[in-house]
DRENKEPA-674015 format. One line per field, with one value per residue: residue in one letter; x, y, z of N, C-alpha, C in turn. Coordinates in Angstrom, 3 decimals, m for minus. Example, Ala and Ser with C-alpha at 12.3 -4.5 7.8 and 13.67 -1.06 7.14 Angstrom:
BEGIN
type	(A | S)
n_xx	(13.190 | 12.850)
n_yy	(m5.690 | m2.250)
n_zz	(7.800 | 7.080)
ca_xx	(12.300 | 13.670)
ca_yy	(m4.500 | m1.060)
ca_zz	(7.800 | 7.140)
c_xx	(13.200 | 12.900)
c_yy	(m3.300 | 0.030)
c_zz	(7.800 | 7.870)
This chain:
BEGIN
type	(X | X | X | X | X | X | X | X | X | X | X | X | X | X | X | X | X | X | X | X | X | X | X | X | X | X | X | X | X | X | X | X | X | X | X | X | X | X | X | X | X | X | X | X | X | X | X | X | X | X | X | X | X | X | X | X | X | X | X | X | X | X | X | X | X | X | X | X | X | X | X | X | X | X | X | X | X | X | X | X | X | X | X | X | X | X | X | X | X | X | X | X | X | X | X | X | X | X | X | X | X | X | X | X | X | X | X | X | X | X | X | X | X | X | X | X | X | X | X | X | X | X | X | X | X | X | X | X | X | X | X | X | X | X | X | X | X | X | X | X | X | X | X | X | X | X | X | X | X | X | X | X | X | X | X | X | X | X | X | X | X | X | X | X | X | X | X | X | X | X | X | X | X | X | X | X | X | X | X | X | X | X | X | X | X | X | X | X | X | X | X | X | X | X | X | X | X | X | X | X | X | X | X | X | X | X | X | X | X | X | X | X | X | X | X | X | X | X | X | X | X | X | X | X | X | X | X | X | X | X | X | X | X | X | X | X | X | X | X | X | X | X | X | X | X | X)
n_xx	(175.921 | 175.153 | 176.977 | 176.148 | 173.540 | 174.040 | 174.704 | 172.368 | 170.219 | 166.899 | 165.307 | 162.613 | 160.696 | 159.986 | 158.276 | 158.690 | 157.848 | 158.363 | 160.768 | 162.555 | 163.115 | 164.986 | 164.170 | 165.275 | 164.111 | 164.490 | 163.352 | 162.160 | 163.595 | 164.494 | 166.266 | 166.946 | 167.767 | 169.039 | 169.754 | 171.421 | 172.535 | 175.196 | 177.100 | 176.693 | 174.226 | 172.267 | 172.313 | 171.446 | 168.809 | 167.558 | 167.806 | 166.395 | 163.726 | 163.178 | 163.581 | 161.686 | 159.444 | 159.712 | 160.843 | 163.949 | 166.192 | 168.861 | 171.021 | 173.162 | 175.897 | 177.206 | 179.402 | 181.917 | 185.172 | 187.788 | 190.968 | 192.529 | 194.536 | 197.279 | 196.458 | 195.223 | 193.729 | 190.282 | 190.151 | 188.238 | 186.669 | 185.523 | 183.438 | 182.809 | 182.362 | 182.067 | 183.495 | 182.757 | 183.869 | 183.704 | 182.761 | 182.409 | 184.249 | 185.614 | 183.807 | 182.719 | 180.604 | 178.447 | 179.246 | 177.148 | 175.058 | 172.926 | 171.663 | 171.664 | 170.785 | 171.341 | 173.330 | 175.358 | 175.823 | 176.818 | 179.132 | 180.571 | 180.901 | 182.468 | 184.763 | 185.830 | 186.894 | 188.593 | 191.490 | 192.160 | 192.914 | 191.482 | 189.136 | 187.443 | 187.458 | 185.661 | 185.857 | 183.815 | 183.301 | 182.379 | 183.070 | 184.938 | 187.920 | 190.832 | 193.601 | 196.731 | 198.181 | 196.221 | 194.662 | 196.456 | 196.648 | 194.051 | 194.047 | 196.006 | 194.847 | 192.366 | 192.675 | 191.379 | 190.302 | 189.162 | 187.564 | 184.720 | 181.750 | 179.155 | 178.558 | 178.531 | 176.249 | 174.261 | 174.645 | 173.833 | 171.060 | 170.268 | 170.883 | 169.090 | 166.588 | 167.060 | 168.219 | 170.297 | 173.602 | 176.146 | 179.236 | 180.249 | 182.504 | 184.356 | 187.693 | 188.493 | 190.297 | 193.634 | 195.617 | 198.061 | 197.853 | 197.043 | 193.836 | 192.654 | 191.751 | 190.240 | 187.376 | 185.382 | 184.594 | 182.630 | 180.487 | 179.264 | 176.731 | 177.314 | 179.531 | 180.282 | 181.179 | 183.579 | 184.902 | 185.166 | 186.712 | 189.059 | 189.959 | 190.410 | 192.426 | 194.518 | 195.449 | 196.609 | 195.066 | 193.127 | 194.337 | 194.796 | 192.188 | 191.282 | 192.747 | 191.589 | 189.020 | 189.447 | 190.285 | 187.935 | 186.253 | 187.444 | 187.072 | 184.281 | 183.703 | 184.744 | 183.001 | 180.566 | 181.136 | 181.517 | 178.937 | 177.320 | 178.299 | 177.853 | 175.040 | 174.436 | 175.502 | 173.830 | 171.393 | 171.903 | 172.236 | 169.641 | 168.237 | 169.351 | 168.495 | 165.747 | 165.544 | 166.214 | 165.013 | 163.158)
n_yy	(49.654 | 52.330 | 53.428 | 52.436 | 53.413 | 56.140 | 56.436 | 56.277 | 58.330 | 59.784 | 57.455 | 55.080 | 53.273 | 49.782 | 46.681 | 43.340 | 39.994 | 39.913 | 41.162 | 44.111 | 46.781 | 49.397 | 51.494 | 52.898 | 54.905 | 55.447 | 56.773 | 54.203 | 52.373 | 50.475 | 50.365 | 48.188 | 48.166 | 46.132 | 45.072 | 42.343 | 41.320 | 39.860 | 37.100 | 33.744 | 32.335 | 34.233 | 35.771 | 33.896 | 33.245 | 35.753 | 36.355 | 34.199 | 34.563 | 37.049 | 36.649 | 34.764 | 36.245 | 38.402 | 39.407 | 40.000 | 41.771 | 41.573 | 40.467 | 41.799 | 41.144 | 43.065 | 45.274 | 45.208 | 43.641 | 41.252 | 41.500 | 39.164 | 39.363 | 41.443 | 44.565 | 47.957 | 49.588 | 50.209 | 49.441 | 48.177 | 45.046 | 42.554 | 39.818 | 36.930 | 34.327 | 32.057 | 30.487 | 28.289 | 27.934 | 26.213 | 24.711 | 22.144 | 21.782 | 22.737 | 23.948 | 24.364 | 26.889 | 26.834 | 28.888 | 31.665 | 31.342 | 32.539 | 34.552 | 38.138 | 41.486 | 43.648 | 42.646 | 42.273 | 44.944 | 46.125 | 44.666 | 45.337 | 48.067 | 47.971 | 46.678 | 48.673 | 50.505 | 49.383 | 47.349 | 44.233 | 42.150 | 42.578 | 41.310 | 38.297 | 35.235 | 34.769 | 33.869 | 32.558 | 32.367 | 30.767 | 32.123 | 34.843 | 35.654 | 36.444 | 36.565 | 37.222 | 35.006 | 32.984 | 34.178 | 34.174 | 31.430 | 30.787 | 32.224 | 30.837 | 28.299 | 28.593 | 30.314 | 32.733 | 36.203 | 37.797 | 37.863 | 37.053 | 36.762 | 36.295 | 36.063 | 33.520 | 32.235 | 33.980 | 33.679 | 31.020 | 31.149 | 33.002 | 31.547 | 29.461 | 30.579 | 31.429 | 33.994 | 36.521 | 37.126 | 38.850 | 39.809 | 42.697 | 44.301 | 46.214 | 46.758 | 46.427 | 45.385 | 44.114 | 41.592 | 40.882 | 41.694 | 41.485 | 41.456 | 43.644 | 42.099 | 38.930 | 38.859 | 37.007 | 36.443 | 38.300 | 37.458 | 35.395 | 34.179 | 34.925 | 36.369 | 39.055 | 39.944 | 38.515 | 39.508 | 42.255 | 41.934 | 40.994 | 43.273 | 45.008 | 43.631 | 43.938 | 46.835 | 47.990 | 47.176 | 49.086 | 51.138 | 49.783 | 49.167 | 51.728 | 52.241 | 50.305 | 51.304 | 53.721 | 52.652 | 51.373 | 53.548 | 54.694 | 52.567 | 52.454 | 54.906 | 54.525 | 52.579 | 53.976 | 55.918 | 54.302 | 53.086 | 55.355 | 56.619 | 54.594 | 54.406 | 56.941 | 56.709 | 54.701 | 56.066 | 58.049 | 56.457 | 55.440 | 57.772 | 58.451 | 56.254 | 56.648 | 58.844 | 57.986 | 57.035 | 54.058)
n_zz	(m0.164 | m0.004 | m1.784 | m4.298 | m4.378 | m4.520 | m7.144 | m8.527 | m8.252 | m8.338 | m5.978 | m5.576 | m3.165 | m3.213 | m2.581 | m3.147 | m3.200 | m0.511 | m0.313 | 0.088 | m2.090 | m3.673 | m6.255 | m9.220 | m11.783 | m15.158 | m17.843 | m19.817 | m18.470 | m15.633 | m12.587 | m10.102 | m6.750 | m4.351 | m1.101 | 0.005 | 2.314 | 4.340 | 3.233 | 1.815 | 2.273 | 3.060 | 0.733 | m1.169 | m0.288 | m0.461 | m3.229 | m4.363 | m3.463 | m4.591 | m7.398 | m7.943 | m7.964 | m9.649 | m12.854 | m14.587 | m16.786 | m16.371 | m13.811 | m11.385 | m9.404 | m6.961 | m5.124 | m2.572 | m2.996 | m2.427 | m3.795 | m5.926 | m7.640 | m8.750 | m8.135 | m7.622 | m4.742 | m5.092 | m7.719 | m10.438 | m10.828 | m12.995 | m13.207 | m15.080 | m14.593 | m11.790 | m8.946 | m6.292 | m3.000 | m0.177 | 2.974 | 2.022 | 0.077 | m3.160 | m5.911 | m9.293 | m10.521 | m13.208 | m16.028 | m16.715 | m19.331 | m20.461 | m22.955 | m23.284 | m23.957 | m22.251 | m20.624 | m22.544 | m23.228 | m20.854 | m20.435 | m22.737 | m22.244 | m19.906 | m20.856 | m22.416 | m20.664 | m18.789 | m17.911 | m19.598 | m17.913 | m15.642 | m15.856 | m15.452 | m13.643 | m10.577 | m7.088 | m4.567 | m1.054 | 2.093 | 4.320 | 5.811 | 4.237 | 5.604 | 5.916 | 4.278 | 3.459 | 3.159 | 1.192 | m0.997 | m1.359 | m2.227 | m4.621 | m6.093 | m6.202 | m7.500 | m9.651 | m9.808 | m10.095 | m8.207 | m4.943 | m3.004 | m0.913 | m1.775 | m4.544 | m5.866 | m4.849 | m5.763 | m8.497 | m8.915 | m8.365 | m10.326 | m12.622 | m12.330 | m12.977 | m15.483 | m15.927 | m17.166 | m15.883 | m14.045 | m12.478 | m10.837 | m9.106 | m6.668 | m5.540 | m2.179 | m0.412 | m0.549 | m2.276 | m0.977 | 1.700 | 5.151 | 6.712 | 9.364 | 11.557 | 12.416 | 10.878 | 10.873 | 13.414 | 14.036 | 12.606 | 13.837 | 16.129 | 18.855 | 18.474 | 18.585 | 21.108 | 21.396 | 19.181 | 19.797 | 22.052 | 20.866 | 19.554 | 21.727 | 22.976 | 21.246 | 20.528 | 18.262 | 16.205 | 15.819 | 14.351 | 11.974 | 11.280 | 10.741 | 8.426 | 6.718 | 6.596 | 5.199 | 2.765 | 2.016 | 1.609 | m0.662 | m2.453 | m2.547 | m3.739 | m6.304 | m7.238 | m7.275 | m9.243 | m11.523 | m11.974 | m12.153 | m14.459 | m16.305 | m16.270 | m17.265 | m19.830 | m20.884 | m20.830 | m22.710 | m24.991 | m25.254 | m25.853 | m28.321 | m29.775 | m29.718 | m31.308 | m33.784 | m36.921 | m37.519)
ca_xx	(174.604 | 175.169 | 177.752 | 175.304 | 172.399 | 174.516 | 174.800 | 171.038 | 169.166 | 166.272 | 164.763 | 161.347 | 160.688 | 159.024 | 158.435 | 158.275 | 158.230 | 158.865 | 162.093 | 162.488 | 164.021 | 164.986 | 164.080 | 165.526 | 163.425 | 165.045 | 162.594 | 161.561 | 164.592 | 164.444 | 167.397 | 166.511 | 168.886 | 168.630 | 170.834 | 171.160 | 173.155 | 176.513 | 177.207 | 175.987 | 172.868 | 171.409 | 172.232 | 170.623 | 167.415 | 167.065 | 167.685 | 165.343 | 162.413 | 163.002 | 163.486 | 160.432 | 158.336 | 159.981 | 161.829 | 164.922 | 167.014 | 170.232 | 171.331 | 174.556 | 176.430 | 178.107 | 179.853 | 183.370 | 185.823 | 189.217 | 191.697 | 193.405 | 195.586 | 197.964 | 195.732 | 195.154 | 192.444 | 189.332 | 190.110 | 187.022 | 186.840 | 184.307 | 183.457 | 181.845 | 182.087 | 182.375 | 183.774 | 182.390 | 184.747 | 183.158 | 183.084 | 182.347 | 185.232 | 185.514 | 183.037 | 182.478 | 179.258 | 178.525 | 179.092 | 175.772 | 175.060 | 171.684 | 171.980 | 170.914 | 171.341 | 171.882 | 174.603 | 176.320 | 176.149 | 177.652 | 180.436 | 181.234 | 181.296 | 183.566 | 185.960 | 186.366 | 187.478 | 189.457 | 192.397 | 191.591 | 193.205 | 190.519 | 187.917 | 187.730 | 186.741 | 185.580 | 185.628 | 183.014 | 183.526 | 181.356 | 183.632 | 185.834 | 189.328 | 191.405 | 195.062 | 197.368 | 198.566 | 195.049 | 194.291 | 197.341 | 196.283 | 192.847 | 194.433 | 196.716 | 193.967 | 191.201 | 193.009 | 190.367 | 190.813 | 188.548 | 186.951 | 183.641 | 180.980 | 177.764 | 178.314 | 178.197 | 174.843 | 173.445 | 174.768 | 173.009 | 169.657 | 170.060 | 170.901 | 167.862 | 165.449 | 167.527 | 168.454 | 171.706 | 174.264 | 177.536 | 179.789 | 180.996 | 182.870 | 185.529 | 188.658 | 188.630 | 191.509 | 194.586 | 196.068 | 199.193 | 197.683 | 196.121 | 192.824 | 193.052 | 191.420 | 189.386 | 186.002 | 184.426 | 184.084 | 181.441 | 179.405 | 178.685 | 175.703 | 177.890 | 180.884 | 180.618 | 181.979 | 184.932 | 185.524 | 185.566 | 187.819 | 190.267 | 190.411 | 190.937 | 193.673 | 195.557 | 195.038 | 197.096 | 193.977 | 192.377 | 195.011 | 194.561 | 190.783 | 191.204 | 193.241 | 190.582 | 187.908 | 189.838 | 190.263 | 186.528 | 185.724 | 187.951 | 186.415 | 182.887 | 183.667 | 184.954 | 181.769 | 179.594 | 181.521 | 181.265 | 177.514 | 176.783 | 178.676 | 177.168 | 173.633 | 174.392 | 175.744 | 172.624 | 170.372 | 172.255 | 171.944 | 168.189 | 167.824 | 169.748 | 167.624 | 164.412 | 165.603 | 166.592 | 163.886 | 163.320)
ca_yy	(50.044 | 53.784 | 53.722 | 52.166 | 54.336 | 57.457 | 56.453 | 56.180 | 59.158 | 59.416 | 56.104 | 54.862 | 51.982 | 48.743 | 45.402 | 42.240 | 38.726 | 40.169 | 41.790 | 45.559 | 47.264 | 50.797 | 51.447 | 54.130 | 54.838 | 56.349 | 56.471 | 52.868 | 51.531 | 50.452 | 49.785 | 47.737 | 48.061 | 45.267 | 44.696 | 40.942 | 40.905 | 39.238 | 35.648 | 33.041 | 31.917 | 35.413 | 36.139 | 32.906 | 33.408 | 37.018 | 36.237 | 33.238 | 35.193 | 38.131 | 36.157 | 34.019 | 37.199 | 39.493 | 39.069 | 41.045 | 41.571 | 41.327 | 40.546 | 42.152 | 41.026 | 44.196 | 45.585 | 45.142 | 42.350 | 41.106 | 41.251 | 38.000 | 39.718 | 42.675 | 45.768 | 48.976 | 49.802 | 50.911 | 48.861 | 47.436 | 43.682 | 42.037 | 38.365 | 36.279 | 33.012 | 32.075 | 29.225 | 28.308 | 27.153 | 26.248 | 23.600 | 20.875 | 21.790 | 23.730 | 23.511 | 25.389 | 27.275 | 26.990 | 30.262 | 31.967 | 31.423 | 33.139 | 35.792 | 39.315 | 42.716 | 44.495 | 42.022 | 42.595 | 46.366 | 46.473 | 44.059 | 46.174 | 49.306 | 47.659 | 46.376 | 49.913 | 51.391 | 48.691 | 46.356 | 42.912 | 41.257 | 42.860 | 40.569 | 36.871 | 34.370 | 35.083 | 32.774 | 32.912 | 31.496 | 30.851 | 32.846 | 35.932 | 35.295 | 37.661 | 36.571 | 37.247 | 33.635 | 32.266 | 34.804 | 33.662 | 30.028 | 30.808 | 32.683 | 29.746 | 27.142 | 28.849 | 31.214 | 33.791 | 37.568 | 38.451 | 36.980 | 37.614 | 35.731 | 36.222 | 35.956 | 32.162 | 31.985 | 34.772 | 33.076 | 29.808 | 31.540 | 33.603 | 30.463 | 28.675 | 31.206 | 31.851 | 35.437 | 36.873 | 37.445 | 39.305 | 40.335 | 43.949 | 44.688 | 47.070 | 46.196 | 47.115 | 44.883 | 43.627 | 40.207 | 40.669 | 42.333 | 40.892 | 42.326 | 44.005 | 41.018 | 37.894 | 39.374 | 35.914 | 36.508 | 39.146 | 36.814 | 34.358 | 34.734 | 35.567 | 36.754 | 40.459 | 40.089 | 38.028 | 40.446 | 43.456 | 41.511 | 40.921 | 44.646 | 45.542 | 42.927 | 44.393 | 48.186 | 48.345 | 46.877 | 50.309 | 51.824 | 49.003 | 49.350 | 53.041 | 52.086 | 49.577 | 52.221 | 54.630 | 51.863 | 51.129 | 54.803 | 54.799 | 51.529 | 52.862 | 56.008 | 53.946 | 51.887 | 55.017 | 56.531 | 53.358 | 52.929 | 56.652 | 56.837 | 53.606 | 54.806 | 58.098 | 56.191 | 54.020 | 57.081 | 58.682 | 55.487 | 55.372 | 59.004 | 58.337 | 55.263 | 57.237 | 59.868 | 57.360 | 56.360 | 52.607)
ca_zz	(m0.675 | m0.193 | m2.992 | m5.462 | m4.353 | m4.949 | m8.608 | m9.119 | m7.638 | m7.067 | m5.944 | m4.875 | m2.506 | m3.602 | m1.905 | m4.016 | m2.599 | 0.825 | m0.418 | m0.115 | m3.131 | m4.073 | m7.713 | m9.975 | m13.072 | m16.166 | m19.052 | m19.714 | m17.815 | m14.172 | m11.880 | m8.779 | m5.820 | m3.238 | m0.194 | 0.349 | 3.567 | 4.201 | 3.200 | 0.732 | 2.577 | 2.971 | m0.682 | m1.877 | 0.096 | m1.005 | m4.676 | m4.697 | m3.243 | m5.554 | m8.769 | m8.084 | m8.016 | m10.579 | m13.881 | m14.858 | m17.977 | m15.933 | m12.385 | m11.131 | m8.040 | m6.827 | m3.777 | m2.417 | m3.229 | m2.165 | m5.030 | m5.991 | m8.587 | m8.353 | m8.552 | m6.588 | m4.077 | m5.953 | m9.065 | m10.756 | m11.299 | m13.623 | m13.251 | m15.981 | m14.018 | m10.366 | m8.284 | m4.868 | m2.140 | 1.177 | 3.849 | 1.303 | m0.995 | m4.221 | m7.072 | m10.296 | m10.909 | m14.664 | m16.535 | m17.108 | m20.785 | m20.935 | m23.676 | m22.886 | m24.504 | m21.187 | m20.250 | m23.597 | m23.178 | m19.706 | m20.686 | m23.737 | m21.581 | m18.989 | m21.652 | m22.979 | m19.653 | m17.826 | m18.502 | m19.833 | m16.790 | m14.584 | m16.170 | m15.386 | m12.709 | m9.153 | m6.151 | m3.393 | 0.092 | 3.133 | 5.456 | 5.443 | 4.072 | 6.162 | 5.914 | 2.963 | 3.130 | 2.664 | m0.078 | m2.055 | m1.590 | m3.060 | m5.958 | m6.774 | m6.388 | m8.355 | m10.753 | m9.824 | m9.984 | m7.058 | m3.956 | m2.187 | m0.221 | m2.229 | m5.989 | m6.296 | m4.511 | m6.673 | m9.831 | m8.942 | m8.462 | m11.651 | m13.599 | m12.144 | m13.657 | m16.816 | m15.947 | m17.373 | m14.614 | m14.120 | m11.228 | m10.972 | m7.747 | m6.560 | m4.595 | m0.896 | 0.245 | m1.542 | m2.203 | m0.071 | 2.998 | 6.124 | 7.300 | 10.730 | 12.473 | 11.845 | 10.910 | 11.047 | 14.786 | 14.091 | 11.864 | 14.678 | 17.027 | 20.043 | 18.085 | 18.800 | 22.324 | 21.099 | 18.242 | 20.544 | 22.894 | 20.041 | 19.315 | 22.978 | 23.288 | 20.315 | 20.139 | 16.923 | 15.267 | 15.539 | 13.248 | 10.755 | 10.930 | 10.102 | 7.049 | 5.947 | 6.358 | 4.106 | 1.537 | 1.673 | 1.068 | m2.037 | m3.250 | m2.728 | m4.707 | m7.636 | m7.610 | m7.615 | m10.522 | m12.614 | m12.276 | m12.567 | m15.860 | m17.136 | m16.385 | m18.163 | m21.178 | m21.332 | m21.083 | m23.991 | m26.053 | m25.449 | m26.511 | m29.717 | m30.390 | m29.896 | m32.346 | m35.042 | m37.570 | m37.657)
c_xx	(174.548 | 175.909 | 176.910 | 174.149 | 172.812 | 174.593 | 173.440 | 169.999 | 168.164 | 165.775 | 163.407 | 161.393 | 159.630 | 159.316 | 157.851 | 158.759 | 158.784 | 160.224 | 161.915 | 163.539 | 163.900 | 165.091 | 164.313 | 164.923 | 164.003 | 164.395 | 161.891 | 162.511 | 164.434 | 165.699 | 166.940 | 167.738 | 168.416 | 169.855 | 170.549 | 171.575 | 174.419 | 176.398 | 176.339 | 174.542 | 171.890 | 171.234 | 171.317 | 169.142 | 166.808 | 166.827 | 166.543 | 163.966 | 162.151 | 162.751 | 162.258 | 159.241 | 158.494 | 161.030 | 162.716 | 165.696 | 168.461 | 170.286 | 172.824 | 174.865 | 177.470 | 178.393 | 181.371 | 183.871 | 187.257 | 189.897 | 192.548 | 194.433 | 196.184 | 197.247 | 195.773 | 193.789 | 191.530 | 189.282 | 188.812 | 187.379 | 185.501 | 184.430 | 182.390 | 181.605 | 182.554 | 182.554 | 183.328 | 183.345 | 184.256 | 183.556 | 183.118 | 183.309 | 184.945 | 184.740 | 182.779 | 180.989 | 179.298 | 178.411 | 177.656 | 175.737 | 173.774 | 172.019 | 171.112 | 171.571 | 171.975 | 173.220 | 175.687 | 176.764 | 177.096 | 179.035 | 181.227 | 181.725 | 182.494 | 184.859 | 186.631 | 187.124 | 188.423 | 190.352 | 191.741 | 191.798 | 192.264 | 189.189 | 188.245 | 186.851 | 186.765 | 185.512 | 184.829 | 183.265 | 182.392 | 181.874 | 184.580 | 187.265 | 190.152 | 192.933 | 195.604 | 197.756 | 197.389 | 194.561 | 195.133 | 197.025 | 195.046 | 193.175 | 195.106 | 195.769 | 192.897 | 191.508 | 191.966 | 191.028 | 190.279 | 187.799 | 185.866 | 182.892 | 179.599 | 177.570 | 177.931 | 176.732 | 173.916 | 173.472 | 173.888 | 171.534 | 169.337 | 169.987 | 169.624 | 166.692 | 165.849 | 167.630 | 169.937 | 172.324 | 175.692 | 177.942 | 180.557 | 181.269 | 184.147 | 186.392 | 188.751 | 189.794 | 192.338 | 195.041 | 197.092 | 199.064 | 196.717 | 195.052 | 193.184 | 192.796 | 190.534 | 187.928 | 184.962 | 183.850 | 182.759 | 180.247 | 178.732 | 177.722 | 176.260 | 179.265 | 181.271 | 181.499 | 183.414 | 185.654 | 186.011 | 186.739 | 189.122 | 190.839 | 191.050 | 192.266 | 194.825 | 195.157 | 195.528 | 196.049 | 193.219 | 192.998 | 194.747 | 193.103 | 190.563 | 191.678 | 192.211 | 189.382 | 188.223 | 189.825 | 188.829 | 185.880 | 186.165 | 187.263 | 184.966 | 182.776 | 183.838 | 183.702 | 180.692 | 179.877 | 181.197 | 179.788 | 176.864 | 177.075 | 177.994 | 175.710 | 173.483 | 174.596 | 174.506 | 171.508 | 170.632 | 171.949 | 170.447 | 167.674 | 168.169 | 168.835 | 166.238 | 164.377 | 165.918 | 165.383 | 164.168 | 162.473)
c_yy	(51.548 | 54.162 | 53.526 | 53.149 | 55.727 | 57.571 | 56.520 | 57.021 | 59.584 | 57.976 | 56.112 | 53.465 | 51.051 | 47.490 | 44.313 | 40.939 | 38.873 | 40.823 | 43.274 | 45.979 | 48.772 | 50.819 | 52.831 | 53.954 | 55.891 | 56.022 | 55.133 | 51.875 | 51.619 | 49.772 | 49.461 | 47.523 | 47.284 | 44.912 | 43.295 | 40.601 | 40.128 | 37.723 | 34.974 | 32.701 | 33.090 | 35.828 | 35.195 | 33.098 | 34.669 | 36.904 | 35.306 | 33.866 | 36.285 | 37.603 | 35.297 | 34.955 | 38.256 | 39.036 | 40.276 | 40.729 | 41.274 | 41.392 | 40.820 | 41.916 | 42.134 | 44.486 | 45.555 | 43.734 | 42.414 | 40.796 | 39.986 | 38.148 | 41.044 | 43.882 | 46.757 | 48.972 | 50.623 | 50.391 | 48.091 | 46.063 | 43.180 | 40.525 | 37.801 | 34.823 | 33.032 | 30.649 | 29.354 | 27.418 | 27.297 | 25.031 | 22.254 | 20.838 | 22.858 | 23.165 | 24.654 | 25.623 | 27.494 | 28.451 | 30.486 | 32.226 | 32.009 | 34.433 | 36.949 | 40.585 | 43.581 | 43.953 | 42.370 | 44.056 | 46.688 | 45.836 | 44.896 | 47.479 | 49.062 | 47.391 | 47.638 | 50.756 | 50.693 | 47.671 | 44.984 | 41.986 | 41.496 | 42.152 | 39.083 | 36.156 | 34.956 | 33.785 | 33.318 | 31.885 | 31.655 | 31.532 | 33.922 | 35.403 | 36.512 | 37.701 | 36.554 | 35.839 | 32.869 | 32.855 | 34.249 | 32.206 | 29.934 | 31.237 | 31.569 | 28.598 | 27.380 | 29.666 | 32.321 | 35.153 | 38.273 | 37.463 | 37.728 | 36.472 | 35.472 | 35.825 | 34.554 | 31.846 | 32.744 | 34.172 | 31.837 | 30.161 | 32.182 | 32.522 | 29.642 | 29.254 | 31.813 | 33.360 | 35.699 | 37.417 | 37.904 | 39.839 | 41.610 | 44.461 | 45.503 | 46.607 | 47.055 | 46.572 | 44.085 | 42.196 | 39.995 | 41.419 | 41.541 | 41.914 | 42.581 | 42.916 | 40.014 | 38.332 | 38.263 | 35.891 | 37.258 | 38.525 | 35.707 | 34.972 | 35.464 | 36.150 | 38.190 | 40.652 | 39.631 | 38.964 | 41.704 | 43.133 | 41.443 | 42.306 | 45.226 | 44.903 | 43.372 | 45.765 | 48.619 | 48.042 | 48.138 | 51.089 | 51.101 | 49.098 | 50.705 | 52.997 | 51.380 | 50.463 | 53.170 | 53.896 | 51.611 | 52.374 | 54.972 | 53.787 | 51.906 | 53.962 | 55.491 | 53.247 | 52.886 | 55.594 | 55.600 | 53.305 | 54.242 | 56.895 | 55.833 | 53.981 | 55.995 | 57.661 | 55.499 | 55.016 | 57.763 | 57.752 | 55.401 | 56.610 | 58.962 | 57.367 | 55.829 | 58.233 | 59.298 | 56.666 | 54.886 | 52.134)
c_zz	(m0.911 | m1.475 | m4.248 | m5.515 | m4.829 | m6.469 | m9.280 | m8.373 | m8.694 | m7.122 | m5.255 | m4.268 | m3.066 | m2.790 | m2.790 | m3.384 | m1.195 | 0.853 | m0.698 | m1.127 | m3.257 | m5.593 | m8.301 | m11.363 | m13.998 | m17.500 | m18.883 | m19.053 | m16.296 | m13.626 | m10.458 | m7.906 | m4.594 | m2.409 | 0.337 | 1.772 | 3.289 | 4.166 | 2.169 | 1.038 | 2.507 | 1.510 | m1.440 | m1.565 | m0.505 | m2.502 | m5.072 | m4.554 | m4.267 | m6.957 | m9.001 | m8.249 | m9.106 | m11.593 | m14.163 | m16.126 | m17.618 | m14.417 | m12.237 | m9.662 | m7.874 | m5.358 | m3.733 | m2.707 | m2.737 | m3.492 | m4.905 | m7.100 | m8.127 | m8.950 | m7.390 | m5.912 | m4.996 | m7.370 | m9.252 | m11.301 | m11.828 | m13.741 | m14.172 | m15.591 | m12.569 | m9.862 | m6.844 | m4.095 | m0.712 | 1.964 | 3.148 | 0.120 | m2.030 | m5.399 | m8.014 | m10.475 | m12.421 | m15.080 | m17.005 | m18.604 | m21.344 | m21.673 | m23.201 | m23.394 | m23.418 | m20.688 | m21.271 | m23.515 | m22.026 | m19.828 | m21.683 | m23.114 | m20.662 | m19.755 | m22.185 | m21.962 | m18.680 | m18.526 | m18.605 | m18.645 | m15.610 | m14.821 | m16.169 | m14.385 | m11.297 | m8.360 | m4.981 | m2.295 | 1.097 | 4.395 | 4.945 | 5.362 | 4.465 | 6.151 | 4.488 | 2.526 | 2.528 | 1.344 | m1.224 | m2.373 | m2.479 | m4.487 | m6.747 | m7.116 | m7.440 | m9.604 | m10.919 | m9.679 | m8.741 | m6.190 | m3.200 | m1.520 | m0.823 | m3.686 | m6.443 | m6.018 | m5.446 | m8.081 | m9.959 | m9.121 | m9.815 | m12.721 | m13.532 | m12.922 | m15.007 | m16.933 | m16.190 | m16.082 | m14.864 | m12.750 | m11.538 | m9.563 | m7.756 | m5.393 | m3.332 | m0.064 | m0.755 | m1.261 | m1.096 | 1.246 | 3.871 | 6.478 | 8.779 | 11.764 | 11.754 | 11.970 | 11.024 | 12.465 | 14.852 | 13.367 | 12.653 | 15.676 | 18.239 | 19.757 | 18.393 | 20.026 | 22.096 | 20.151 | 18.931 | 21.465 | 22.127 | 19.782 | 20.573 | 23.346 | 22.400 | 19.784 | 18.764 | 15.858 | 14.881 | 14.391 | 11.927 | 10.312 | 10.268 | 8.670 | 6.183 | 5.649 | 5.207 | 2.769 | 1.072 | 1.083 | m0.383 | m2.949 | m3.546 | m3.775 | m6.125 | m8.138 | m8.027 | m8.983 | m11.679 | m12.973 | m12.685 | m14.042 | m16.779 | m17.336 | m17.328 | m19.612 | m21.728 | m21.631 | m22.417 | m25.159 | m26.326 | m26.167 | m28.007 | m30.457 | m30.656 | m31.030 | m33.717 | m35.670 | m37.758 | m38.846)
């Protein structure tokens, strides 16, 4: 959230449908920044309450992602469709076919600055995929370029209210690396004690956690740069449009 907020100063607070948002206003354009929380259920509930109370020209699922292709830390990945893989198996979320000018603009901008292979399908799961072996299995099974936990839920809610949708995330962990530990422990009600116990039992985790932190800092910076430059490009386009006789 700090990475995105850094791209859109200043912001004002608003509450809609019980959801707190930070809003950046640039002329007649508004950028709403909402933190959904971790996991599909929190994302779904947040999106449903927000979209039932407010309309948008585009919804973007953004944040960090696990790469399922060979890329570097901080690489940007753009998803135009998403697969969900959870306890009940794997299912496709229909590509969002709602047309929208803002969606077209951000896709065009992304295509101009990143390789074509960085755009494709995402997969969302209901738990953290932390081993390289499991990551490779997901890559082979879904042919996705990136993995997260929230995008499928957000896509379903966007599709429900006919809002254009896209995924723009930055890589914080790579296909062929294990995460320092099983972070699913921390997502359970009593998991913190077990998670801390895992770290204490294997002190080498601290070094790996330091590496993951550095990777997250690099990924966050890439996300800030992308949205800062995109917002500047849109502001320039609006100025040109205002100066052009119609």
